[in-house]
VEXDREN-2710 file (C-alpha; in Angstrom, 1 decimal):
% VEXDREN-2710
k/r/px/py/pz
1/MET/6.0/21.0/-5.4
2/ARG/8.7/18.6/-4.2
3/TYR/8.5/15.9/-1.6
4/ILE/10.6/13.3/0.3
5/ASP/9.0/9.9/0.9
6/LEU/10.0/8.3/4.3
7/PHE/9.3/4.6/5.1
8/ALA/8.3/4.5/1.4
9/GLY/7.5/0.8/1.1
10/ALA/6.3/-0.1/-2.4
11/GLY/5.4/3.5/-3.2
12/GLY/1.6/3.8/-2.8
13/PHE/1.9/7.1/-0.9
14/SER/4.3/8.4/-3.6
15/GLU/2.1/7.2/-6.5
16/GLY/-0.8/9.2/-5.1
17/PHE/1.3/12.4/-4.7
18/LYS/2.8/12.0/-8.1
19/ARG/-0.6/11.7/-9.8
20/ALA/-1.7/14.8/-7.9
21/GLY/1.1/16.8/-9.4
22/PHE/3.9/16.6/-6.9
23/GLU/7.5/15.6/-7.8
24/PRO/9.6/13.2/-5.8
25/VAL/13.1/14.1/-4.6
26/ALA/14.0/10.9/-2.7
27/PHE/12.7/7.7/-1.2
28/VAL/14.0/6.0/2.0
29/GLU/13.1/2.4/2.6
30/VAL/14.7/-0.5/4.4
31/ASP/13.2/-3.4/2.5
32/SER/15.3/-4.3/-0.5
33/ALA/12.6/-5.8/-2.6
34/ALA/10.4/-2.7/-2.1
35/CYS/13.3/-0.6/-3.2
36/PHE/13.4/-2.5/-6.5
37/THR/9.7/-1.9/-6.8
38/LEU/10.3/1.9/-6.3
39/LYS/13.0/1.9/-9.0
40/THR/10.8/0.1/-11.4
41/ARG/8.0/2.5/-10.9
42/LEU/10.4/5.5/-11.3
43/SER/11.5/3.8/-14.6
44/TYR/7.8/3.7/-15.7
45/HIS/7.3/7.4/-15.0
46/TYR/10.5/8.5/-16.6
47/LEU/9.8/6.5/-19.8
48/LYS/6.2/7.7/-19.9
49/GLU/7.2/11.3/-19.5
50/ASN/9.8/10.9/-22.3
51/ASN/7.4/9.1/-24.8
52/LYS/9.2/5.8/-24.4
53/SER/6.5/3.7/-22.8
54/ASP/7.2/1.0/-25.3
55/ILE/10.4/0.1/-23.4
56/TYR/8.4/-0.4/-20.2
57/ILE/6.0/-2.5/-22.1
58/LYS/8.8/-4.7/-23.3
59/TYR/9.8/-5.2/-19.6
60/LEU/6.2/-6.2/-18.6
61/LYS/6.2/-8.6/-21.5
62/GLY/9.5/-10.2/-20.4
63/GLU/11.3/-9.1/-23.5
64/ILE/14.0/-7.3/-21.5
65/ASN/15.1/-8.0/-18.0
66/ARG/15.4/-5.7/-15.0
67/GLU/19.0/-4.9/-15.5
68/GLN/18.4/-3.9/-19.1
69/LEU/15.4/-1.7/-18.0
70/TYR/17.5/0.1/-15.4
71/SER/20.4/0.6/-17.8
72/ILE/18.1/3.0/-19.8
73/ILE/17.2/5.1/-16.8
74/PRO/19.4/8.0/-15.7
75/SER/21.4/6.9/-12.7
76/TYR/20.4/9.9/-10.6
77/ILE/16.7/8.7/-10.8
78/LEU/17.5/5.2/-9.5
79/GLU/19.9/6.6/-6.9
80/SER/17.1/8.6/-5.4
81/VAL/15.9/5.3/-3.8
82/ILE/17.9/5.0/-0.6
83/ASN/17.9/1.4/0.8
84/LEU/18.7/2.2/4.5
85/PHE/17.0/1.9/7.8
86/ILE/15.9/5.3/9.2
87/GLY/17.7/5.7/12.5
88/ASP/20.5/7.6/14.3
89/GLU/23.1/5.2/12.9
90/ASN/22.1/6.0/9.2
91/ASN/20.5/9.4/9.2
92/SER/23.7/11.4/8.5
93/LYS/24.4/9.2/5.5
94/ILE/20.8/9.5/4.3
95/PHE/20.9/13.3/4.7
96/GLN/24.2/13.3/2.7
97/ILE/22.6/11.3/-0.2
98/ILE/19.5/13.5/-0.2
99/GLU/21.5/16.6/-0.4
100/LYS/22.7/15.6/-3.9
101/PHE/19.1/15.8/-5.1
102/VAL/17.8/18.8/-3.1
103/GLY/20.1/21.4/-4.5
104/ARG/19.0/24.9/-3.7
105/LYS/15.3/24.3/-3.9
106/ASP/13.2/23.7/-0.9
107/ILE/11.4/20.5/0.1
108/ASP/7.7/21.4/0.2
109/VAL/6.3/18.2/1.7
110/ILE/7.5/15.2/3.6
111/ILE/5.3/12.1/3.4
112/GLY/5.3/8.6/4.9
113/GLY/4.3/6.5/7.8
114/PRO/6.5/4.3/10.0
115/PRO/5.8/0.5/10.1
116/CYS/2.5/0.0/11.8
117/GLN/2.8/-3.4/13.4
118/ALA/3.8/-2.0/16.8
119/TYR/0.6/0.0/16.9
120/SER/-1.8/-2.4/15.3
121/PHE/-4.5/-4.2/17.4
122/ALA/-3.5/-7.5/15.9
123/GLY/0.2/-7.0/16.6
124/ARG/-0.4/-6.0/20.2
125/SER/-2.8/-8.9/20.8
126/ARG/-0.2/-11.4/19.6
127/ASP/2.7/-10.0/21.6
128/ARG/2.9/-10.9/25.3
129/ASN/4.1/-7.4/26.1
130/GLY/1.5/-5.7/23.8
131/MET/4.4/-4.5/21.6
132/ARG/5.4/-2.0/24.4
133/GLU/9.1/-2.9/23.9
134/ASP/9.1/-2.8/20.1
135/PRO/11.5/-0.1/18.9
136/ARG/9.2/0.7/16.0
137/ASN/7.0/2.5/18.6
138/TYR/9.5/5.4/18.4
139/LEU/10.2/5.7/14.7
140/TYR/8.1/8.9/14.7
141/VAL/11.0/10.5/16.5
142/GLN/13.1/9.8/13.4
143/TYR/10.4/11.2/11.2
144/GLY/10.6/14.4/13.3
145/LYS/14.4/14.6/12.6
146/PHE/13.7/14.8/8.9
147/LEU/11.1/17.6/9.6
148/LYS/13.7/19.5/11.5
149/LYS/16.4/19.0/8.8
150/TYR/14.3/20.0/5.8
151/SER/11.6/22.2/7.4
152/PRO/8.9/21.4/4.8
153/LYS/5.8/23.6/4.5
154/LEU/3.7/20.6/5.2
155/PHE/3.9/16.9/6.2
156/ILE/1.5/14.0/6.1
157/PHE/1.9/11.0/8.4
158/GLU/-0.1/7.8/8.0
159/ASN/-0.6/4.9/10.4
160/VAL/-3.2/2.5/11.8
161/THR/-5.9/3.7/14.1
162/GLY/-4.3/1.6/16.9
163/LEU/-1.9/4.4/17.3
164/LEU/-4.6/6.2/19.1
165/SER/-4.8/3.6/21.9
166/ALA/-1.2/2.2/22.0
167/GLU/0.1/2.5/25.5
168/LYS/-3.1/4.4/26.4
169/GLY/-2.5/7.0/23.8
170/LYS/1.0/7.9/24.9
171/HIS/2.6/7.7/21.5
172/PHE/-0.2/9.6/19.8
173/ARG/0.2/12.5/22.3
174/ASN/3.9/12.5/21.9
175/ILE/3.8/12.6/18.1
176/GLN/1.5/15.7/18.2
177/GLU/3.6/17.4/20.9
178/ASP/6.9/16.7/19.1
179/PHE/5.7/18.0/15.8
180/ARG/4.1/21.1/17.3
181/ASP/7.4/21.8/19.0
182/LEU/9.0/21.8/15.5
183/GLY/6.7/24.7/14.5
184/TYR/3.8/22.9/12.9
185/ILE/0.0/23.1/13.4
186/VAL/-1.0/19.5/13.7
187/GLU/-4.4/18.1/12.8
188/PRO/-5.3/14.3/12.9
189/PHE/-8.0/12.8/10.7
190/ILE/-9.6/9.3/10.9
191/VAL/-10.2/8.2/7.3
192/ASN/-11.4/5.1/5.6
193/ALA/-10.0/4.3/2.1
194/ASN/-13.5/3.3/1.0
195/GLU/-14.6/6.9/1.4
196/PHE/-12.2/7.8/-1.4
197/GLY/-13.3/5.1/-3.9
198/VAL/-11.0/2.3/-2.8
199/LEU/-12.9/-1.0/-2.7
200/GLN/-11.7/-1.9/0.8
201/ASN/-12.6/-1.2/4.4
202/ARG/-9.3/0.3/5.5
203/LYS/-9.4/2.7/8.4
204/ARG/-6.3/4.8/9.1
205/ILE/-5.2/7.9/10.9
206/ILE/-3.7/10.7/8.8
207/ILE/-1.8/13.4/10.6
208/ILE/-1.3/16.5/8.6
209/GLY/1.0/19.3/9.8
210/TRP/1.7/22.7/8.3
211/LYS/3.9/25.6/9.2
212/LYS/2.3/27.9/11.7
213/GLU/2.9/30.9/9.4
214/LEU/0.8/29.3/6.7
215/ASN/-2.9/30.3/6.6
216/LEU/-4.4/26.9/6.0
217/SER/-7.7/25.3/6.8
218/ILE/-7.8/21.7/5.7
219/GLY/-11.5/20.8/6.3
220/GLN/-12.8/17.4/5.2
221/LEU/-10.5/15.0/3.5
222/MET/-13.0/12.5/2.1
223/ASP/-14.3/12.6/-1.4
224/GLN/-17.9/13.9/-1.3
225/ASN/-18.7/13.1/-4.9
226/ARG/-17.7/9.5/-5.2
227/ILE/-19.7/6.9/-7.0
228/THR/-20.3/3.5/-5.3
229/TYR/-18.9/0.5/-7.1
230/MET/-19.0/-3.2/-6.1
231/VAL/-16.0/-5.4/-5.4
232/ASP/-16.8/-7.6/-8.4
233/SER/-15.5/-4.8/-10.6
234/ILE/-11.9/-5.9/-9.8
235/PHE/-12.6/-9.5/-10.8
236/ARG/-14.7/-9.4/-13.9
237/ASP/-12.1/-8.7/-16.6
238/LEU/-9.5/-11.1/-15.2
239/PRO/-8.8/-14.7/-16.5
240/GLU/-10.0/-17.5/-14.3
241/LEU/-7.3/-19.2/-12.4
242/ARG/-7.0/-22.3/-10.1
243/ALA/-4.7/-22.5/-7.1
244/GLY/-1.1/-22.3/-8.1
245/GLU/-1.8/-21.0/-11.6
246/GLY/-1.0/-17.7/-13.3
247/LYS/1.7/-15.7/-15.0
248/ASP/4.1/-13.1/-13.6
249/LYS/4.7/-11.4/-16.9
250/TYR/2.2/-10.6/-19.6
251/PHE/-1.3/-12.1/-19.3
252/GLU/-4.2/-11.3/-21.7
253/TYR/-7.3/-9.7/-20.1
254/ALA/-10.4/-11.8/-20.3
255/ASP/-12.8/-8.9/-20.8
256/LYS/-12.9/-5.2/-21.5
257/SER/-12.4/-2.6/-18.8
258/ASN/-15.3/-1.3/-16.6
259/GLY/-16.4/1.9/-14.9
260/TYR/-14.5/1.3/-11.7
261/LEU/-11.3/0.2/-13.3
262/ASP/-11.4/3.4/-15.4
263/PHE/-12.4/5.6/-12.5
264/ALA/-9.6/4.3/-10.3
265/GLN/-7.1/4.4/-13.2
266/ILE/-6.4/0.7/-12.6
267/ARG/-6.5/0.0/-16.4
268/ASN/-4.9/3.2/-17.6
269/GLY/-3.8/2.6/-21.1
270/ILE/-1.2/-0.1/-21.0
271/HIS/-3.3/-3.2/-21.8
272/ILE/-0.9/-5.7/-20.3
273/LEU/-1.8/-7.8/-17.3
274/THR/1.0/-8.9/-15.0
275/GLN/1.3/-10.7/-11.7
276/HIS/-2.0/-12.4/-11.9
277/ILE/-0.5/-15.3/-10.0
278/THR/-2.0/-17.4/-7.2
279/ARG/-0.4/-19.5/-4.5
280/PRO/-1.0/-23.3/-4.3
281/HIS/-3.3/-24.7/-1.6
282/THR/-3.6/-28.0/0.1
283/GLU/-6.7/-30.1/-0.6
284/GLN/-7.8/-29.5/3.0
285/ASP/-7.6/-25.7/2.6
286/LYS/-9.5/-25.9/-0.7
287/GLU/-12.2/-27.9/1.1
288/ILE/-12.5/-25.2/3.7
289/TYR/-12.6/-22.5/1.0
290/ARG/-15.5/-24.3/-0.7
291/ILE/-17.4/-24.3/2.7
292/ALA/-16.6/-20.6/3.3
293/VAL/-17.7/-19.5/-0.2
294/GLY/-20.9/-21.7/0.0
295/LYS/-21.9/-20.2/3.3
296/TRP/-21.5/-16.6/2.0
297/LYS/-23.1/-17.2/-1.4
298/ASN/-26.1/-19.2/-0.1
299/ASN/-26.8/-17.5/3.3
300/LYS/-24.6/-14.4/3.5
301/GLU/-22.9/-16.0/6.5
302/ARG/-19.2/-15.9/7.4
303/LEU/-17.4/-19.1/8.4
304/ASP/-16.7/-19.6/12.1
305/TYR/-13.7/-21.8/12.5
306/ASN/-15.5/-23.9/15.2
307/ASP/-18.2/-24.8/12.8
308/LEU/-15.9/-26.7/10.6
309/PRO/-15.9/-30.5/10.7
310/GLU/-13.4/-31.7/13.3
311/ARG/-11.2/-33.4/10.7
312/LEU/-10.6/-29.9/9.1
313/LYS/-9.5/-28.2/12.3
314/THR/-5.8/-28.0/12.6
315/HIS/-5.4/-24.9/14.8
316/ASN/-5.1/-25.3/18.5
317/ASN/-6.5/-21.8/19.1
318/ARG/-10.3/-22.3/19.2
319/ASN/-11.1/-19.0/21.1
320/THR/-9.7/-16.2/18.9
321/PHE/-9.3/-15.4/15.2
322/LEU/-12.3/-17.6/14.5
323/GLY/-12.9/-15.7/11.3
324/ARG/-9.5/-16.6/9.9
325/PHE/-11.1/-18.1/6.7
326/LYS/-13.0/-15.2/5.0
327/VAL/-14.4/-14.7/1.5
328/VAL/-13.8/-11.4/-0.4
329/ALA/-17.4/-10.6/-0.9
330/ASP/-17.9/-9.4/-4.5
331/ASP/-21.4/-8.2/-3.9
332/LYS/-20.3/-5.5/-1.4
333/SER/-18.8/-2.1/-2.0
334/PHE/-15.7/-2.9/0.1
335/SER/-13.5/-5.9/1.0
336/GLN/-11.9/-6.7/4.3
337/THR/-8.6/-4.8/5.0
338/VAL/-5.6/-6.1/3.0
339/VAL/-2.7/-6.5/5.4
340/ALA/0.8/-7.9/5.1
341/HIS/-0.2/-11.2/6.6
342/ILE/-1.5/-12.1/3.1
343/ALA/2.1/-12.9/2.3
344/LYS/2.0/-15.8/4.8
345/ASP/-1.3/-17.4/3.6
346/GLY/-4.5/-16.3/1.7
347/HIS/-7.1/-17.8/4.1
348/TYR/-8.5/-14.3/5.0
349/TYR/-8.8/-13.5/1.3
350/ILE/-10.7/-16.3/-0.4
351/HIS/-11.8/-15.6/-4.0
352/PRO/-15.6/-15.5/-4.3
353/ASP/-15.8/-17.8/-7.2
354/ILE/-16.2/-21.4/-5.9
355/GLU/-15.1/-22.8/-9.2
356/GLN/-11.7/-21.1/-9.0
357/ASN/-11.4/-22.3/-5.4
358/ARG/-8.4/-20.3/-4.3
359/SER/-7.2/-17.2/-2.4
360/ILE/-6.9/-14.0/-4.4
361/SER/-3.9/-13.4/-6.8
362/VAL/-1.2/-10.8/-6.4
363/ARG/-2.9/-8.6/-9.0
364/GLU/-6.3/-8.9/-7.3
365/ALA/-4.8/-7.8/-4.0
366/ALA/-3.1/-4.9/-5.7
367/ARG/-6.4/-3.8/-7.3
368/LEU/-8.1/-3.9/-3.8
369/GLN/-5.4/-1.4/-2.8
370/SER/-6.1/0.6/-6.0
371/PHE/-2.7/0.1/-7.6
372/PRO/-2.8/0.3/-11.4
373/ASP/-2.2/-2.9/-13.4
374/ASP/1.0/-1.5/-14.8
375/TYR/2.5/-1.2/-11.3
376/TYR/5.0/-4.1/-11.0
377/PHE/6.0/-5.4/-7.6
378/GLU/9.6/-6.7/-7.5
379/GLY/11.4/-9.3/-5.5
380/ILE/15.1/-9.1/-4.5
381/LYS/15.8/-11.8/-7.1
382/GLU/14.1/-11.0/-10.4
383/GLY/11.1/-13.3/-11.1
384/GLN/10.8/-14.5/-7.5
385/ASN/8.3/-12.0/-6.3
386/ARG/5.0/-13.5/-5.3
387/THR/5.6/-13.4/-1.5
388/PRO/7.4/-10.1/-1.4
389/ALA/4.7/-8.6/-3.7
390/PHE/2.0/-9.7/-1.3
391/LYS/3.9/-8.2/1.7
392/GLN/4.5/-4.9/-0.1
393/ILE/0.8/-4.7/-1.2
394/GLY/-0.4/-5.4/2.4
395/ASN/1.8/-2.8/3.9
396/ALA/1.0/-0.1/1.3
397/VAL/-1.1/3.0/1.3
398/PRO/-3.8/3.0/-1.4
399/PRO/-2.7/5.4/-4.2
400/LEU/-6.3/6.4/-5.0
401/MET/-7.0/7.6/-1.5
402/ILE/-3.7/9.5/-1.3
403/GLU/-4.2/11.1/-4.7
404/LYS/-7.5/12.5/-3.5
405/ILE/-5.9/13.9/-0.3
406/ALA/-2.8/15.2/-2.1
407/GLY/-5.0/16.9/-4.7
408/LYS/-6.5/19.0/-1.9
409/LEU/-3.1/19.8/-0.4
410/ILE/-1.5/20.9/-3.6
411/LYS/-4.2/23.5/-4.0
412/PHE/-3.6/24.8/-0.5
413/LEU/0.1/25.0/-1.1
414/GLU/-0.2/26.8/-4.4
415/GLN/-2.1/29.6/-2.7
416/CYS/0.6/30.1/-0.1
END
């Protein structure tokens, strides 16, 4: 079963489909750093499938550089990552590139979700026009053009639940109508990544469409047999860090794996820890972090910004976003939603250990999104990747959730 990944980002959607047994044909993504991440992950899969994982391990250890890694990978694999904006000005070029990989075989599935900022509640609340004039509102039209071009048996479209209410539901209605006009039965699902074993409260809308001639009945998507784990599972085996500390390449684990890390395939055989790196913080921020952690640990209370001593208040906005400093509670079965804003600051993702007194590391954020530890997030310039990694992780689709959904879909398609 073959698929094309649109608006591919760092590849969380694709990773889930790959683990479920699908094979990628092409990826389309505008962000250059994310494209390097996709190429590195393709390198991992190629080397693993050809019993050459030792080469990838050398890369994670910093023994070879990115250029040397890519030189070992067949060019057609790396060229399947198309670094272009999806739109009328580029679509014909994108189609032309994809044709080199499609050949005479059909595309079975198209996956992906356009950037969600135009639909998100946070994005609309910050924009004076409620994002109504944002061109990203209409990227679903471009998605539809790929459905028309390749006519896959099935598609899966992911976005924030704010899509349901953006412009009073206009875009959500248009998406369904446009996709039905292309010959698909369309069924929307509201899902939470936590229902699939991801240690995060992440509600999303998943729209699945399949050709009208297929006799499909999707039913429930959620994993009915999941085991409940606590968020502390992602922290226990990692070395302690202070603000501004850590290593990008090759870090030793502090402890053995645990049940959750094995279940989610986060520690999946390559015992090399990378990107356990933290951002530096000001002394003022660290004082606020200590207050926030203390309130949670001692009283299970969240910090309200207005409760801070006046000398620690630097924001003029005292009426909204009062929970901007928030601890990742390690004694719960899910964290707050990891979003791309984590690339700007870590205030909403404070580590629960008051002794470490910092926001979470790149690797900890990736684990909350269920990415395996051997998943390496690239920057445009090699080695300068902390900020782009945080952005890619915040924008990503959790691979574990998608793997569970894709596992159901491949069974349906194999029966068709």
